[in-house]
C-alpha positions in Angstrom: -2.2 10.4 -0.5 -0.7 10.9 3.0 0.2 7.2 3.3 1.9 7.3 -0.1 3.8 10.5 0.9 5.0 9.0 4.2 6.0 5.8 2.5 8.1 7.7 0.0 9.8 9.6 2.8 10.6 6.4 4.7 11.9 4.7 1.6 14.2 7.7 0.9 15.5 7.4 4.4 16.4 3.7 3.9 13.6 2.4 6.2 12.6 -1.2 5.7 9.2 -1.1 7.5 6.4 1.4 8.1 4.5 0.8 11.4 1.4 2.3 13.2 -1.1 1.7 15.9 -4.8 1.6 15.3 -7.7 1.1 17.7 -9.0 -2.5 17.5 -12.6 -1.1 17.1 -11.7 1.2 14.2 -12.7 -1.2 11.5 -12.8 1.4 8.7 -9.2 2.4 9.4 -8.0 -1.2 9.7 -9.7 -2.1 6.4 -8.0 1.0 4.7 -4.6 0.1 6.1 -4.9 -3.5 4.9 -6.0 -2.3 1.5 -2.7 -0.3 1.5 -0.5 -3.3 2.3 -0.4 -3.3 6.1 -0.7 -6.4 8.2 -1.6 -6.8 11.9 1.7 -7.7 13.5 0.5 -7.9 17.1 -2.1 -6.8 19.6 -1.2 -4.2 22.2 -2.9 -3.2 25.5 -1.3 -0.2 27.2 -2.2 1.7 30.3 -2.2 5.5 29.5 -3.1 6.8 32.9 -6.1 7.5 35.1 -7.6 4.0 34.4 -7.6 4.4 30.7 -6.0 1.9 28.2 -5.2 1.9 24.6 -6.4 -1.4 23.0 -4.7 -1.4 19.6 -3.4 -3.4 16.8 0.3 -2.7 15.8 0.3 -2.8 12.0 3.3 -3.0 9.7 4.1 -2.7 6.0 7.4 -3.9 4.5 8.9 -1.3 2.2 10.8 -2.1 -1.0 14.5 -2.4 -0.5 16.5 0.4 -2.2 19.7 -0.6 -3.9 22.8 1.4 -2.9 23.9 3.9 -5.6 
């Protein structure tokens, strides 16, 4: 329900893409996002301080284009 709500908000704002980061080892979340139309766009590896890193997938979903009224 949350994804659907966020998608509607983004569409109403004229956004063309919805994007998020998900940890590469979070297979349940990756599967859920794929089931909801997201694709893995790239892999990211970012230092977040004190020797810690975020090892994520950047996932995107194309949103339907709204016609101007």
